[in-house]
C-alpha positions in Angstrom: -26.8 48.5 22.2 -27.8 51.1 19.7 -27.9 54.8 20.5 -30.9 56.8 19.4 -31.1 60.5 18.6 -31.8 61.4 22.2 -28.7 59.5 23.4 -30.9 56.8 24.9 -29.7 53.3 24.8 -32.1 50.9 23.2 -31.6 47.1 23.2 -31.7 45.5 19.8 -33.3 42.1 19.5 -30.6 39.6 18.5 -31.3 37.5 15.4 -30.8 33.7 15.3 -27.4 34.2 13.5 -26.2 36.5 16.3 -27.3 33.9 18.9 -25.4 31.1 17.1 -22.3 33.3 16.8 -22.5 34.2 20.6 -22.8 30.5 21.4 -19.7 29.7 19.4 -17.8 32.5 21.0 -18.7 31.4 24.5 -17.8 27.8 23.6 -14.4 28.9 22.2 -13.7 31.1 25.2 -14.7 28.4 27.7 -12.9 25.6 25.8 -9.8 27.1 24.1 -8.4 23.6 23.5 -11.2 23.1 21.0 -9.7 25.7 18.7 -6.3 24.1 19.0 -7.8 20.7 18.1 -9.5 22.2 15.1 -6.3 23.9 13.9 -4.3 20.7 14.4 -6.9 18.6 12.5 -6.8 21.1 9.6 -3.0 21.0 9.4 -3.1 17.2 9.5 -5.6 17.2 6.6 -3.3 19.5 4.6 -0.2 17.3 5.2 -2.2 14.1 4.3 -3.4 15.8 1.1 0.2 16.7 0.1 1.4 13.1 0.9 -1.4 11.7 -1.4 -0.2 14.0 -4.2 3.4 12.9 -3.7 2.5 9.2 -3.6 0.7 9.5 -6.9 3.6 11.3 -8.5 6.1 8.7 -7.1 3.8 5.8 -8.4 3.8 7.5 -11.9 7.6 7.8 -11.8 8.0 4.1 -10.8 6.2 3.0 -14.0 8.3 0.8 -16.2 11.2 2.4 -17.9 11.7 1.2 -21.4 15.2 0.1 -21.3 16.7 -2.1 -24.1 18.0 -4.8 -21.8 17.9 -8.5 -22.8 16.6 -10.8 -20.1 19.4 -13.1 -19.0 18.9 -16.8 -18.7 18.3 -17.8 -15.1 18.8 -21.5 -15.7 15.1 -22.5 -15.3 12.6 -23.2 -18.1 10.4 -20.1 -17.7 9.4 -17.4 -20.2 11.2 -14.1 -19.4 9.1 -11.0 -18.9 8.3 -8.9 -21.9 9.1 -5.6 -20.1 12.5 -4.6 -18.7 13.4 -2.9 -15.5 16.3 -1.3 -13.5 15.7 -3.4 -10.4 19.0 -4.8 -9.1 17.1 -7.6 -7.3 15.4 -8.8 -10.5 16.6 -12.3 -11.6 16.2 -11.4 -15.3 17.5 -7.8 -15.5 19.6 -7.5 -12.3 22.2 -9.6 -10.6 20.1 -11.7 -8.2 21.0 -15.4 -8.5 18.2 -18.0 -7.9 18.6 -21.5 -6.5 16.7 -24.1 -4.5 13.0 -24.5 -4.2 10.4 -23.6 -6.9 6.9 -23.1 -5.5 3.6 -22.4 -7.3 1.0 -20.4 -5.4 -1.6 -17.7 -5.4 -0.8 -14.1 -4.3 -2.9 -13.2 -1.3 -1.4 -9.7 -0.7 0.3 -7.3 -3.0 0.0 -4.1 -0.8 3.7 -3.9 0.0 6.2 -2.1 -2.2 7.9 -4.6 -4.6 6.8 -7.5 -2.3 3.9 -10.0 -2.3 2.7 -12.8 0.0 2.1 -16.1 -1.8 0.0 -18.8 -0.4 0.6 -22.5 -1.2 -2.1 -25.0 -0.3 -1.5 -28.7 0.1 -3.4 -31.8 1.3 -2.2 -33.8 4.3 -3.5 -37.4 5.0 -4.7 -38.2 8.5 -4.6 -41.9 9.0 -7.0 -42.0 12.0 -9.9 -40.5 10.1 -8.7 -41.8 6.7 -9.2 -38.4 5.2 -7.2 -35.4 3.9 -7.0 -31.9 5.5 -6.1 -28.7 3.7 -3.0 -26.9 4.9 -1.4 -23.7 3.6 1.9 -21.9 3.9 2.6 -18.3 3.3 5.8 -17.0 1.6 6.9 -13.4 1.3 8.5 -12.9 -2.1 10.1 -10.1 -4.0 8.0 -8.8 -6.9 10.2 -7.3 -9.7 8.8 -4.3 -11.5 9.0 -6.0 -14.8 6.7 -8.9 -13.7 4.4 -6.7 -11.4 2.1 -9.6 -10.3 -1.1 -8.5 -8.6 -3.4 -10.0 -5.9 -5.3 -13.1 -7.0 -2.8 -14.2 -9.7 -1.2 -17.5 -9.8 2.6 -17.2 -9.8 5.8 -19.3 -9.6 8.4 -18.2 -7.0 11.9 -19.4 -6.5 14.3 -19.3 -3.6 17.1 -16.8 -3.6 19.5 -15.2 -1.1 17.8 -13.4 1.9 16.6 -10.0 0.7 15.2 -9.1 4.1 14.2 -10.7 7.4 11.3 -12.6 5.9 12.0 -12.4 2.1 14.0 -15.3 0.6 12.0 -15.8 -2.6 11.5 -13.9 -5.8 8.6 -14.1 -8.4 10.0 -15.6 -11.6 6.8 -16.1 -13.6 3.1 -15.3 -13.8 1.2 -18.5 -14.5 -1.7 -18.6 -17.0 -4.8 -19.2 -15.0 
């Protein structure tokens, strides 16, 4: 309402912007939980953005530290890694003893922190059909920072003491594929 010179009240025609603002106000007054949801969503986005920044900083810090450590002999004929690391569960630069099975396989997942899943395929003969079938086994293995094998690479893993509930192997070498 707008007052004129004669103190008469004249109705002003609302513009489209005013109508949209009124619709939003009525929605917010009718549904106050919508405002809360929007606020919560904005706060969650802020927290996630901060976490992404922290993750990138942490990943940069976890890069290889150039330490002048000689790789110790682990008792197997494998070439030691060129980089060094501070990982206590590294067979070359830490104190992790290795023993038992040696398995060659392909890494199918490297999304975990310092862990990979290695798949080993083998053929099994079926006498009834006189043919072979493919079978595969998955092994969770520790991936030392100095080796840092990625998904799709062919690696050699070796048995060690249990490092977690499912991890009893460690990557000892990247194979040339």
